[in-house]
N, C-alpha and C positions, 0 to 999 in steps of 0.2 A: 265349198269355199269358192267365192268368186275371184276374179282376176285381181281386183284391188286388194282384197284381204291376202291373197297369195303373195303379191309383191311386198306388202308390208311385213309379212312373215319373213320373206327373204331379206328385207331391209334390216330387220332385227338381227338376223344371222350375220349380216355384214357388220353391224354395230358391234356385236360380240367379238367378231374377228379383229376389228380395229382395236377394240379395248384391250385385248390380250396381246396386241403387238405382232400379229401374224405377218410374215414376210410377203404374203400374197393374199389378196382379198378374194381372188377367183370370181370377180364380178363379171357377169355376162356382158357381151358387147352391146346387146340390145335388151332393154328391160321388158318386163311383161306388158307394160303399157306403151311400148313403142319409142322410148327415149334411147338415144345413143350415148354410150359411155365416152366421156371426155377426159376424166381424170381417174386414175386408180393407183393409189399409193398406200403405204402403211397407215396413214392417218386420214386420208381423204378419198371419197368416192363422189364423182359428180356426173350426172346425166343431163342431157339436153335434147329437146325436140329437134329433129333435123330441119335445117333451113329456117329456123325461127328468127325473126328480126325484132329484137327488143326495142329498136328505135321508134317503132310505131306506137309504143306505149308512152303516153305523156303524163300518166298518173300512176301512183303506187298506193295500194291499200295494204296496211300491215295488220294482220289479224292478231288478237291476243294470244300470247304464247302459252305453252304448257311445259311443265317440268316433271321429270320422273327420275327417282333415284336408281342407282345400280341395284340389280336384283339381290335381295336379302341383305342390303346394306345395313338396315337397322338391327337385324338379328346379329350380324357378324360384328358390328361395332360394339354393341352391348356385351357380346360374349367376351370381348377382349378388354373390357373396362373393369378396373379393379373394385371401384366403389359404386354403390347404388346411386349416390347423389350425382355421379358423373355420367350416368347412363342417359341416353337420348330417349325422350318420350315420343309417342306418335304425334302429339300436339307440336313438338319441336320440329318434326319432319314437315308438317304442314306449313309452319311458319317459314321455314327455310325455302320450301318450294315457292311459296307466295312471294317472298322477297326476291328470289332469283328471277321469277317470271316478270315481276314488276320492273326490275332492272333491265331485263332483256327488251321489254316493250319500250321503255323510255329511251334506251340507247339506240335501238333500231330506228325509231321515229326521229330522234335527234339527228342521227347520221344521214338518213335519207332526206331530211329537210335541208341539208347542205347542197343537195344536187342541183344542177342547172339543166333546164330544158324539160323538167317534169316537176310535179308537185305531189305532196302526200295528202290523200283524201281519206274520208272515213266511211264512204259508201261506194258500192260497185257501180261502174259506168263503162261506157265504151272506151276502148284504148286504155284500160286500167289493169295493171298487174296486181294480182292478189298474192301476197307473200304470207306463208304460214310457217313461222319458226317454232321450233320446240327444242328442248334440251332433254336428252335421255342419258342413261348411265351416269348420272351425277354421283360422284364419289368424293365426299369431303373427309379428309383424314383427321381433322381436329376441329369439329364444330364448337364455336364459342357459346356455351350455354350458361344460363343463370345458375349460380351455385352458392351455397352458404359457406363453403370452404374456399380458402385461397389456394389456387393451384394454377400451374402453367403447363401447357403442352408444347413440346418442341418437335417439329417435323422438318424434313428436308424439302418436302413439297406439300402444297395445300390440298391437292386433289386433282380431279380430272372430270371432264364432261364432253359429251358428244352433241354437236348441233345436228338436228334432223330437220331440214328445211325444204319446203316444196313451193313452187311458183306456178300459179294458174292464170289463165285468162279469166278475169272476174265475171264476165258476162256468160260465156259458154261453159266455164268450169273445166276447160281442157287443161291438162297438166302440161307444163312447158319445160320444167326443169326440176331436178331434185339433187340435194347435196347432203352428204354425211361427212362431218369433219370432227375429229377428236383432238382436243387440246388439254394440256396439263398446266397446273399452277407452277409457281416459281420453284426452281431447283438450283440453288447456288453451290451445291456440293457440300454444304454443311447445314447443321440443324439450326433452326430459328424458332422463336416463339410464334406460335400460330394463335391468332385471336380474331375477333369479329372484324377488326380494321384490316388486318392482312388478308383475311379470307375475301372480304368485299373488294379489296383492291385487286386481288388476283382475278376474281370473277368479272369485274369491270374491264380489266385489261383483255381477257379472253373474248368477252362479248363484243367489246369495241373492235377488236381485230376482225371478228366475223362480219360485223355490220359494215365496217369500212371496206373490207375486201369486196363484199357484194355490191356496195354502192359504187365503188370504183369501176367494177365491171359494167354496171349499168350506165355510168357516166361515159365510159369508152364507147358503148353502143350508141350513145347520143353525140359522139364526136367531141366530147369534152375532155 
């Protein structure tokens, strides 16, 4: 196992730790690929290359995102479903992943397009940051699926997801930063009807928060 695969295996362990709400992530101060630990909380782990100056990057390239469900989500969800018609199919999982990935791509590009002092580009070049976002551990409590029967599902919260984001120099391929952050959907303390509209609203809110936080940090590096 090479160093990159080793770190990604460790990253998956951190994701699991965050997802179950551990009080301590036990993240190392220096990652396998030389990044320094900057944030370590119950929900967030962030690493950054020492002495990196993001102000020298005047372009941002955002790679197409990927989405992965929580391990055994499909099996566990269907196990707790009373009727066959309400069970999730593999084709449903693929559609949900595609929809979430498309939403993430659109929101990240939209948010970074608001930045001042840099532009969003589609190809690598000098002084260009390459951002690779992905969502892992996606956990949807009540997916709104096509069904012949009339039914409603009520939940306190819509689910949870973890952002796994890496930032590279687009030319050299050098890793500059890595972020893991877990966020949950709405929890107002009481049960509400969960459907496609509410699920999408929660997903957009979470993704928008990730994109805005990252873009704000990049704006600050450019003195904006």
